[in-house]
C-alpha positions in Angstrom: -104.9 -23.4 -11.1 -104.1 -20.1 -12.8 -100.6 -20.1 -11.4 -100.0 -23.7 -12.6 -101.0 -22.8 -16.1 -98.7 -19.7 -16.1 -95.8 -21.9 -15.0 -96.5 -24.4 -17.7 -96.6 -21.7 -20.3 -93.3 -20.3 -19.0 -91.6 -23.8 -19.1 -93.0 -24.3 -22.6 -91.5 -20.9 -23.7 -88.1 -22.0 -22.3 -88.2 -25.2 -24.3 -89.3 -23.5 -27.6 -87.0 -20.5 -27.5 -83.3 -20.1 -27.1 -83.8 -16.8 -25.3 -86.4 -15.7 -22.8 -87.1 -12.2 -21.8 -89.0 -11.0 -18.7 -90.3 -7.4 -19.2 -88.4 -7.2 -22.5 -89.4 -8.2 -26.0 -85.8 -8.5 -27.2 -83.8 -10.7 -24.8 -80.0 -10.6 -25.2 -79.3 -13.8 -23.3 -81.0 -17.1 -22.6 -82.7 -15.4 -19.7 -82.9 -11.6 -19.8 -84.7 -9.9 -16.9 -85.5 -6.2 -17.2 -86.1 -5.2 -13.6 -85.3 -6.1 -10.0 -84.6 -9.6 -8.9 -85.5 -10.8 -5.4 -83.8 -14.0 -4.4 -85.3 -15.8 -1.4 -83.0 -18.8 -1.3 -79.5 -19.7 -2.4 -77.5 -19.3 -5.6 -75.5 -22.3 -6.7 -72.7 -22.6 -9.3 -71.8 -25.8 -11.2 -68.3 -27.1 -10.7 -67.5 -28.7 -14.1 -64.7 -30.7 -12.6 -67.0 -33.0 -10.7 -70.5 -31.7 -11.7 -71.1 -30.7 -8.1 -73.1 -27.6 -7.0 -71.5 -25.0 -4.8 -73.3 -22.2 -3.0 -70.2 -20.6 -1.6 -69.4 -19.5 2.0 -70.7 -16.5 3.9 -69.6 -13.1 2.4 -68.1 -14.6 -0.7 -68.9 -13.1 -4.1 -69.3 -14.5 -7.6 -66.4 -13.7 -9.9 -66.4 -14.1 -13.7 -63.8 -16.2 -15.3 -64.5 -14.9 -18.8 -66.6 -16.0 -21.7 -67.3 -19.7 -21.9 -66.4 -20.4 -18.2 -68.7 -20.6 -15.2 -68.3 -18.0 -12.4 -66.6 -19.0 -9.2 -66.9 -18.0 -5.6 -64.1 -15.8 -4.2 -63.3 -14.1 -0.9 -62.0 -10.5 -1.1 -58.8 -10.0 0.9 -58.8 -6.3 1.4 -56.8 -4.9 4.4 -58.7 -2.7 6.8 -57.3 0.8 6.8 -57.5 3.1 9.8 -57.7 6.9 9.2 -54.6 9.0 9.6 -52.2 6.0 9.7 -49.5 5.2 7.1 -49.6 2.0 5.2 -47.2 0.4 2.7 -49.0 0.9 -0.6 -46.3 0.6 -3.2 -42.9 -1.2 -3.1 -40.6 -2.5 -5.7 -36.9 -3.2 -6.2 -34.6 -2.8 -9.3 -31.1 -3.9 -10.2 -28.5 -2.9 -12.8 -25.2 -4.5 -13.9 -24.2 -1.9 -16.5 -23.2 0.8 -14.0 -21.2 3.9 -14.9 -17.4 4.6 -15.4 -15.4 7.9 -15.2 -12.0 8.6 -16.6 -9.9 11.4 -15.2 -11.1 13.7 -18.0 -14.7 13.1 -17.0 -14.3 14.6 -13.5 -17.1 17.0 -12.6 -16.5 20.7 -12.4 -18.4 20.6 -9.1 -16.1 20.2 -6.1 -16.9 18.0 -3.1 -19.1 19.7 -0.5 -20.2 22.2 -3.1 -23.3 24.4 -2.4 -24.7 23.2 -5.7 -25.9 20.1 -3.9 -29.3 21.2 -2.6 -32.6 19.4 -2.4 -34.7 19.9 -5.5 -31.7 20.7 -7.8 -32.3 19.6 -11.3 -29.9 16.9 -12.7 -29.2 19.2 -15.6 -27.7 21.7 -13.2 -25.2 19.1 -11.9 -22.6 18.6 -14.6 -20.7 15.3 -14.7 -23.5 13.2 -13.3 -24.2 9.9 -15.1 -27.5 8.0 -14.5 -27.4 4.2 -13.8 -29.7 3.1 -16.6 -31.4 0.1 -15.0 -32.3 2.1 -11.8 -34.4 4.7 -13.7 -37.9 3.3 -13.1 -41.5 4.5 -12.7 -43.2 4.5 -9.2 -46.8 5.3 -8.3 -48.3 7.4 -5.5 -52.0 7.3 -4.7 -52.3 9.8 -1.8 -51.4 13.4 -1.2 -50.0 12.4 2.2 -47.1 10.0 1.7 -43.5 9.1 2.6 -41.3 7.5 0.0 -38.2 5.6 1.2 -35.2 4.7 -1.0 -32.4 2.3 -0.3 -29.6 2.3 -2.9 -26.6 -0.1 -2.7 -23.7 -0.5 -5.1 -20.0 -1.2 -5.3 -17.4 1.5 -6.1 -14.0 0.5 -7.5 -11.0 2.2 -9.1 -7.8 0.7 -10.6 -5.7 2.4 -7.9 -2.2 1.2 -7.3 -1.4 -1.2 -4.5 0.9 1.2 -2.6 -1.1 1.8 0.5 -0.7 5.5 0.4 -3.9 7.1 1.9 -3.4 10.3 0.0 -4.1 8.6 -3.3 -7.9 8.7 -3.5 -11.0 9.8 -5.4 -14.0 11.8 -4.2 -17.4 10.8 -5.7 -21.1 11.5 -5.1 -24.3 9.6 -5.8 -27.7 11.2 -5.8 -31.3 9.8 -5.8 -33.6 11.8 -8.1 -37.4 11.9 -8.5 -38.5 13.4 -11.8 -34.9 14.5 -12.3 -35.0 16.5 -9.0 -32.4 15.7 -6.3 -34.0 14.2 -3.1 -31.0 12.6 -1.5 -27.2 12.7 -2.0 -24.1 11.0 -0.4 -20.5 11.8 -0.9 -17.6 9.4 -0.2 -13.9 9.0 -0.8 -12.3 5.9 -2.3 -8.7 5.4 -1.0 -5.8 3.3 -2.2 -4.8 0.5 0.0 -2.2 -2.3 0.2 -4.3 -4.2 -2.4 -4.6 -3.1 -6.0 -8.0 -2.0 -7.5 -9.6 -1.1 -4.2 -13.4 -1.4 -3.9 -16.0 -0.5 -1.3 -19.7 -1.0 -0.8 -21.8 2.1 -1.0 -25.1 2.2 0.9 -27.5 5.1 0.8 -30.9 5.7 2.3 -33.2 8.6 1.4 -36.7 9.7 2.1 -39.1 12.3 0.5 -42.5 13.3 1.8 -45.8 14.1 0.0 -45.0 13.5 -3.6 -47.9 14.5 -5.8 -50.4 11.8 -6.7 -49.7 9.9 -9.9 -46.7 8.3 -11.6 -43.1 9.5 -11.0 -39.7 8.5 -12.3 -37.0 7.6 -9.8 -33.4 7.5 -10.9 -29.9 7.3 -9.5 -26.9 9.2 -10.9 -23.3 9.5 -9.7 -20.3 11.7 -10.4 -16.5 11.8 -10.0 -15.8 14.9 -7.9 -12.1 15.0 -7.3 -8.8 13.0 -7.6 -5.8 13.2 -5.3 -2.4 12.1 -6.5 -3.8 9.6 -9.0 -2.4 8.8 -12.4 -4.3 10.1 -15.5 -5.3 6.6 -16.4 -7.2 5.7 -13.2 -10.8 4.8 -13.9 -13.6 5.1 -11.3 -16.3 2.5 -11.7 -19.7 2.6 -9.9 -22.0 -0.4 -10.2 -19.5 -2.2 -12.6 -16.1 -3.6 -12.1 -13.0 -1.6 -13.1 -10.7 -4.6 -12.8 -11.0 -8.3 -12.9 -10.6 -9.0 -9.2 -14.4 -8.6 -9.0 -17.1 -9.2 -11.5 -20.3 -7.4 -12.6 -22.4 -9.7 -10.3 -20.5 -8.5 -7.2 -20.4 -4.9 -8.4 -24.1 -4.6 -9.5 -26.4 -1.8 -8.2 -29.8 -2.2 -6.5 -32.5 0.2 -5.6 -35.5 -0.5 -3.3 -38.5 1.9 -3.2 -41.2 1.8 -0.5 -44.2 4.3 -0.6 -46.1 4.6 2.7 -49.4 6.5 2.4 -52.3 7.7 4.4 -55.1 6.2 2.3 -57.8 8.6 1.1 -60.4 6.1 -0.1 -61.9 3.6 2.3 -63.7 0.6 0.9 -66.0 -1.7 2.7 -64.2 -4.8 3.9 -65.2 -8.3 2.8 -63.2 -11.2 4.2 
């Protein structure tokens, strides 16, 4: 009888007050419980679309949809990590149609195969290098043990004459930089052919291990290194067309970044 009277008083309190507190005299919600809650049965959530009640599936959790909206049941899709194995944690790709151009007067003072090209060289120590603007982007690293892979592709063109003489050519180099430090470099030579305004596809793959945790900036910069029997008005274009036989869409540059890491934080898995 005592329990029935207590329940009646509780129900009456709910009907008379907009807010009810258990173990608190100043409730901050319609039902404010200051203490542990022991649920011996199910939790159900109202689906406003059809006024049905949903108790969710095994191992699902309630997720808030924000103020004014009921919570919903969700399943966490977290991959299970095994210790000491690398996993793809960050990946992104970027493109650029602006590119860079070099006249004969913008040729670098660095010769091809120069010893200045060493891993870790700062871009400021490499005169004549121009960055491809759209490929300078932030990347994130979350572990002290990582491998970061870069794949750079672009088109290189020059308004070389159509005389087919192989001695007419231009040396150039493109480098991949992390925080303005050189991590990968490739040199190539663009030769004249029987067609005017020769162009080639430049592919470059690089890798750097164990970048520090946090955000870094990756960038790509190129330089004109040497010219052989070319006229003074020959322009070298990287990631942009030098002549109209190709357009900026064909000549555009792209950079793909994949960061593989050995995760250092292991969370419980809920499927």
